[in-house]
N, CA, C and O of each residue as an XYZ file, in Angstrom:
464
protein
N     -38.028     49.889    102.580
C     -38.441     50.582    103.792
C     -39.317     49.645    104.622
O     -40.166     48.928    104.093
N     -39.093     49.669    105.904
C     -39.874     48.861    106.836
C     -41.179     49.578    107.169
O     -41.331     50.769    106.897
N     -42.103     48.852    107.751
C     -43.373     49.454    108.148
C     -43.621     49.229    109.631
O     -43.434     48.128    110.151
N     -44.037     50.276    110.288
C     -44.488     50.228    111.667
C     -45.985     50.510    111.619
O     -46.427     51.384    110.873
N     -46.774     49.775    112.414
C     -48.216     49.996    112.339
C     -48.836     50.209    113.708
O     -48.323     49.760    114.733
N     -49.950     50.908    113.683
C     -50.836     51.066    114.835
C     -52.214     50.660    114.330
O     -52.686     51.168    113.313
N     -52.845     49.757    115.034
C     -54.120     49.228    114.552
C     -55.200     49.390    115.617
O     -54.990     49.082    116.790
N     -56.349     49.875    115.186
C     -57.507     49.957    116.079
C     -57.409     51.014    117.158
O     -57.930     50.824    118.257
N     -56.745     52.136    116.865
C     -56.617     53.224    117.846
C     -57.933     54.004    117.894
O     -58.256     54.751    116.970
N     -58.677     53.824    118.967
C     -60.005     54.424    119.108
C     -59.885     55.732    119.879
O     -59.318     55.770    120.971
N     -60.432     56.819    119.293
C     -60.339     58.148    119.889
C     -61.691     58.833    119.768
O     -62.328     58.775    118.716
N     -62.129     59.478    120.836
C     -63.399     60.210    120.766
C     -63.136     61.658    120.349
O     -62.159     62.279    120.767
N     -64.037     62.174    119.514
C     -63.879     63.513    118.959
C     -65.230     64.063    118.532
O     -66.237     63.354    118.545
N     -65.239     65.321    118.159
C     -66.412     65.919    117.524
C     -66.157     65.847    116.019
O     -65.178     66.402    115.520
N     -67.046     65.160    115.304
C     -66.877     64.991    113.849
C     -68.252     64.860    113.216
O     -69.103     64.126    113.718
N     -68.468     65.561    112.129
C     -69.729     65.416    111.421
C     -70.276     66.736    110.927
O     -69.855     67.809    111.360
N     -71.228     66.634    110.007
C     -71.804     67.823    109.376
C     -73.177     68.197    109.946
O     -73.664     69.305    109.722
N     -73.790     67.278    110.674
C     -75.133     67.538    111.185
C     -75.073     68.214    112.557
O     -74.132     68.009    113.324
N     -76.091     69.020    112.851
C     -76.135     69.748    114.122
C     -75.979     68.811    115.318
O     -75.238     69.115    116.253
N     -76.673     67.679    115.291
C     -76.605     66.752    116.421
C     -75.200     66.178    116.587
O     -74.791     65.863    117.704
N     -74.455     66.039    115.485
C     -73.085     65.527    115.570
C     -72.134     66.551    116.190
O     -71.115     66.189    116.777
N     -72.474     67.817    116.054
C     -71.633     68.883    116.600
C     -71.784     68.998    118.120
O     -70.985     69.657    118.787
N     -72.830     68.342    118.658
C     -73.132     68.433    120.080
C     -72.691     67.209    120.876
O     -72.839     67.185    122.098
N     -72.155     66.199    120.207
C     -71.742     64.971    120.897
C     -70.302     64.617    120.492
O     -69.735     65.193    119.564
N     -69.747     63.666    121.211
C     -68.452     63.116    120.850
C     -68.680     61.713    120.296
O     -69.485     60.948    120.826
N     -67.968     61.390    119.230
C     -68.077     60.083    118.608
C     -66.695     59.457    118.533
O     -65.688     60.161    118.467
N     -66.654     58.138    118.543
C     -65.388     57.438    118.362
C     -65.043     57.330    116.889
O     -65.897     57.030    116.055
N     -63.784     57.579    116.584
C     -63.223     57.211    115.294
C     -62.114     56.219    115.591
O     -61.505     56.255    116.660
N     -61.858     55.339    114.647
C     -60.814     54.338    114.813
C     -59.780     54.516    113.715
O     -60.114     54.615    112.534
N     -58.509     54.556    114.128
C     -57.410     54.750    113.194
C     -56.591     53.474    113.055
O     -56.255     52.821    114.043
N     -56.279     53.137    111.819
C     -55.278     52.130    111.504
C     -54.218     52.829    110.675
O     -54.524     53.434    109.647
N     -52.961     52.745    111.123
C     -51.868     53.412    110.412
C     -50.789     52.410    110.044
O     -50.472     51.505    110.816
N     -50.231     52.586    108.856
C     -48.989     51.941    108.451
C     -48.035     53.063    108.111
O     -48.391     53.986    107.379
N     -46.807     52.991    108.644
C     -45.841     54.077    108.449
C     -44.513     53.484    108.003
O     -43.988     52.567    108.634
N     -43.975     54.015    106.912
C     -42.689     53.544    106.408
C     -41.573     54.261    107.146
O     -41.487     55.489    107.140
N     -40.726     53.473    107.777
C     -39.612     54.031    108.537
C     -38.453     53.039    108.504
O     -38.664     51.829    108.422
N     -37.250     53.552    108.568
C     -36.067     52.689    108.599
C     -35.829     52.256    110.040
O     -35.411     53.060    110.873
N     -36.092     50.991    110.331
C     -35.936     50.491    111.694
C     -34.748     49.532    111.823
O     -34.601     48.869    112.850
N     -33.914     49.455    110.806
C     -32.772     48.537    110.810
C     -31.820     48.829    111.972
O     -31.397     47.904    112.666
N     -31.481     50.089    112.190
C     -30.548     50.436    113.270
C     -31.083     49.974    114.617
O     -30.331     49.450    115.439
N     -32.355     50.163    114.843
C     -32.948     49.742    116.110
C     -32.880     48.231    116.279
O     -32.681     47.737    117.389
N     -33.041     47.503    115.196
C     -32.985     46.043    115.290
C     -31.586     45.563    115.664
O     -31.432     44.502    116.268
N     -30.580     46.336    115.311
C     -29.196     45.974    115.618
C     -28.769     46.412    117.016
O     -27.970     45.737    117.666
N     -29.303     47.540    117.476
C     -28.865     48.099    118.764
C     -29.842     47.846    119.900
O     -29.467     47.920    121.070
N     -31.089     47.548    119.565
C     -32.137     47.322    120.555
C     -32.418     48.585    121.382
O     -32.745     48.500    122.566
N     -32.287     49.767    120.737
C     -32.539     51.046    121.403
C     -33.754     51.736    120.787
O     -33.848     51.864    119.566
N     -34.672     52.174    121.626
C     -35.904     52.828    121.185
C     -35.634     54.122    120.432
O     -36.410     54.499    119.554
N     -34.542     54.807    120.765
C     -34.270     56.090    120.120
C     -33.815     55.948    118.669
O     -33.586     56.949    117.990
N     -33.686     54.728    118.199
C     -33.286     54.520    116.809
C     -34.406     53.902    115.970
O     -34.156     53.335    114.906
N     -35.609     54.016    116.448
C     -36.750     53.487    115.700
C     -37.883     54.499    115.733
O     -37.765     55.545    116.372
N     -38.954     54.203    115.066
C     -40.165     55.021    115.130
C     -40.937     54.580    116.370
O     -41.420     53.450    116.438
N     -41.049     55.456    117.325
C     -41.710     55.159    118.589
C     -43.224     55.272    118.395
O     -43.783     56.368    118.436
N     -43.875     54.138    118.184
C     -45.312     54.154    117.900
C     -46.129     54.694    119.072
O     -47.224     55.218    118.868
N     -45.614     54.576    120.292
C     -46.338     55.149    121.433
C     -46.361     56.674    121.342
O     -47.381     57.299    121.633
N     -45.245     57.269    120.942
C     -45.195     58.730    120.772
C     -46.130     59.181    119.662
O     -46.802     60.204    119.790
N     -46.175     58.420    118.571
C     -47.093     58.740    117.479
C     -48.534     58.679    117.986
O     -49.321     59.595    117.746
N     -48.869     57.607    118.680
C     -50.234     57.430    119.183
C     -50.623     58.548    120.143
O     -51.720     59.096    120.035
N     -49.745     58.894    121.077
C     -50.052     59.951    122.045
C     -50.299     61.284    121.342
O     -51.212     62.024    121.709
N     -49.493     61.584    120.342
C     -49.655     62.843    119.599
C     -50.995     62.868    118.864
O     -51.708     63.871    118.888
N     -51.327     61.759    118.214
C     -52.580     61.701    117.454
C     -53.801     61.695    118.364
O     -54.818     62.304    118.032
N     -53.719     61.026    119.489
C     -54.836     61.022    120.437
C     -55.148     62.444    120.869
O     -56.309     62.854    120.858
N     -54.134     63.196    121.247
C     -54.357     64.572    121.692
C     -54.934     65.436    120.576
O     -55.864     66.211    120.796
N     -54.372     65.295    119.373
C     -54.848     66.093    118.245
C     -56.311     65.781    117.916
O     -57.127     66.694    117.784
N     -56.637     64.514    117.787
C     -57.990     64.119    117.397
C     -58.993     64.499    118.480
O     -60.078     64.985    118.161
N     -58.662     64.291    119.748
C     -59.559     64.663    120.849
C     -59.885     66.157    120.817
O     -61.012     66.555    121.112
N     -58.902     66.979    120.459
C     -59.087     68.432    120.455
C     -59.714     68.960    119.161
O     -60.128     70.118    119.108
N     -59.787     68.141    118.136
C     -60.280     68.622    116.837
C     -61.804     68.638    116.794
O     -62.476     67.971    117.581
N     -62.329     69.419    115.851
C     -63.783     69.496    115.646
C     -64.074     69.664    114.161
O     -64.792     70.587    113.774
N     -63.530     68.790    113.326
C     -63.738     68.875    111.889
C     -65.127     68.366    111.514
O     -65.746     67.598    112.251
N     -65.592     68.803    110.371
C     -66.866     68.311    109.866
C     -66.674     67.024    109.067
O     -67.485     66.103    109.172
N     -65.615     66.956    108.275
C     -65.414     65.827    107.368
C     -64.287     64.906    107.822
O     -63.249     65.366    108.298
N     -64.503     63.602    107.669
C     -63.435     62.641    107.966
C     -62.262     62.839    107.010
O     -61.119     62.543    107.358
N     -62.541     63.337    105.812
C     -61.476     63.589    104.844
C     -60.482     64.633    105.369
O     -59.269     64.484    105.219
N     -61.017     65.685    105.981
C     -60.160     66.732    106.538
C     -59.356     66.191    107.713
O     -58.150     66.424    107.798
N     -60.002     65.483    108.605
C     -59.311     64.906    109.752
C     -58.210     63.960    109.293
O     -57.102     63.996    109.828
N     -58.499     63.122    108.318
C     -57.498     62.178    107.809
C     -56.286     62.904    107.233
O     -55.145     62.517    107.490
N     -56.529     63.937    106.468
C     -55.430     64.699    105.866
C     -54.548     65.323    106.942
O     -53.322     65.276    106.840
N     -55.153     65.901    107.958
C     -54.396     66.542    109.039
C     -53.580     65.511    109.824
O     -52.447     65.783    110.220
N     -54.152     64.341    110.044
C     -53.425     63.278    110.748
C     -52.182     62.870    109.966
O     -51.102     62.741    110.543
N     -52.325     62.667    108.659
C     -51.160     62.249    107.872
C     -50.106     63.355    107.816
O     -48.911     63.062    107.781
N     -50.526     64.605    107.807
C     -49.570     65.714    107.835
C     -48.751     65.687    109.129
O     -47.539     65.899    109.099
N     -49.399     65.431    110.242
C     -48.690     65.350    111.519
C     -47.658     64.228    111.492
O     -46.505     64.424    111.875
N     -48.077     63.065    111.041
C     -47.169     61.911    111.020
C     -45.956     62.191    110.139
O     -44.824     61.911    110.535
N     -46.182     62.738    108.953
C     -45.080     62.997    108.028
C     -44.176     64.136    108.477
O     -42.966     64.086    108.259
N     -44.746     65.157    109.100
C     -43.970     66.336    109.470
C     -43.286     66.241    110.828
O     -42.267     66.895    111.051
N     -43.823     65.444    111.727
C     -43.288     65.422    113.090
C     -42.506     64.159    113.443
O     -41.873     64.095    114.497
N     -42.548     63.164    112.574
C     -41.866     61.898    112.862
C     -41.026     61.487    111.651
O     -41.239     61.970    110.538
N     -40.080     60.598    111.886
C     -39.195     60.122    110.813
C     -39.918     59.072    109.971
O     -39.612     57.881    110.024
N     -40.881     59.551    109.198
C     -41.722     58.689    108.369
C     -41.693     59.215    106.940
O     -41.858     60.413    106.712
N     -41.487     58.335    105.996
C     -41.442     58.716    104.578
C     -42.791     58.555    103.889
O     -43.081     59.240    102.908
N     -43.610     57.648    104.405
C     -44.898     57.311    103.782
C     -45.841     56.862    104.887
O     -45.421     56.227    105.854
N     -47.114     57.195    104.736
C     -48.116     56.763    105.705
C     -49.403     56.367    104.977
O     -49.828     57.014    104.020
N     -49.992     55.305    105.456
C     -51.318     54.883    104.991
C     -52.220     54.915    106.216
O     -51.907     54.322    107.249
N     -53.347     55.616    106.087
C     -54.282     55.773    107.192
C     -55.661     55.283    106.776
O     -56.184     55.673    105.732
N     -56.238     54.431    107.599
C     -57.648     54.086    107.497
C     -58.330     54.745    108.673
O     -58.006     54.466    109.827
N     -59.287     55.631    108.377
C     -60.052     56.327    109.413
C     -61.489     55.837    109.310
O     -62.169     56.067    108.310
N     -61.940     55.160    110.359
C     -63.262     54.549    110.384
C     -64.144     55.322    111.364
O     -63.824     55.435    112.547
N     -65.244     55.846    110.860
C     -66.180     56.608    111.693
C     -67.227     55.702    112.336
O     -68.112     56.180    113.047
N     -67.131     54.429    112.095
C     -68.056     53.495    112.744
C     -69.352     53.356    111.989
O     -69.374     53.320    110.758
N     -70.423     53.280    112.734
C     -71.733     52.980    112.172
C     -72.472     54.237    111.729
O     -73.639     54.424    112.073
N     -71.803     55.097    110.970
C     -72.406     56.354    110.518
C     -73.453     56.151    109.430
O     -74.258     57.045    109.169
N     -73.448     54.996    108.804
C     -74.451     54.661    107.789
C     -75.231     53.451    108.300
O     -74.643     52.428    108.653
N     -76.528     53.572    108.335
C     -77.378     52.495    108.816
C     -77.105     51.210    108.037
O     -77.103     51.209    106.806
N     -76.877     50.131    108.759
C     -76.638     48.840    108.145
C     -75.172     48.547    107.851
O     -74.827     47.424    107.481
N     -74.313     49.536    108.010
C     -72.878     49.340    107.755
C     -72.140     49.221    109.083
O     -72.464     49.923    110.042
N     -71.159     48.343    109.141
C     -70.373     48.203    110.368
C     -69.273     49.251    110.455
O     -68.665     49.426    111.511
N     -69.017     49.944    109.359
C     -68.019     50.997    109.376
C     -68.020     51.774    108.084
O     -68.327     51.237    107.019
N     -67.675     53.043    108.183
C     -67.503     53.909    107.014
C     -66.338     54.840    107.288
O     -66.010     55.105    108.445
N     -65.720     55.330    106.250
C     -64.613     56.252    106.440
C     -63.799     56.419    105.184
O     -64.308     56.316    104.069
N     -62.508     56.683    105.388
C     -61.608     56.912    104.261
C     -60.296     56.154    104.493
O     -59.906     55.853    105.621
N     -59.644     55.865    103.379
C     -58.293     55.316    103.393
C     -57.458     56.236    102.509
O     -57.770     56.421    101.332
N     -56.387     56.818    103.079
C     -55.516     57.667    102.281
C     -54.065     57.261    102.478
O     -53.690     56.715    103.516
N     -53.264     57.533    101.472
C     -51.822     57.315    101.537
C     -51.141     58.620    101.150
O     -51.527     59.274    100.181
N     -50.134     58.985    101.914
C     -49.368     60.204    101.642
C     -47.895     59.920    101.846
O     -47.519     59.050    102.631
N     -47.061     60.669    101.128
C     -45.610     60.524    101.291
C     -44.957     61.891    101.227
O     -45.559     62.867    100.779
N     -43.711     61.944    101.685
C     -42.958     63.207    101.663
C     -42.573     63.542    100.250
O     -41.933     64.566    100.010
């Protein structure tokens, strides 16, 4: 299986367990790897025969912007469910980075892998 990726997709959302986090928007950054069969597209050079990463990105941007989860774990799980259920993807690996949520760290978050 081939992999299509989206790297460094920055989206603002409401995320966090603290009262002050519920009142602001914070950036999360997504890195995705998605297993998809792109052989047909490589032979025909047609977008309709591949995984359209722009469509994936647009869907996730809208979802994340509208969400208000407390935990990055919940947000990550919902993102992978969307990718697996709405696109021709057999497997997805997601790194969700909440940024500088821990003092002294350049990033914190979760990495999950899910498959159909």
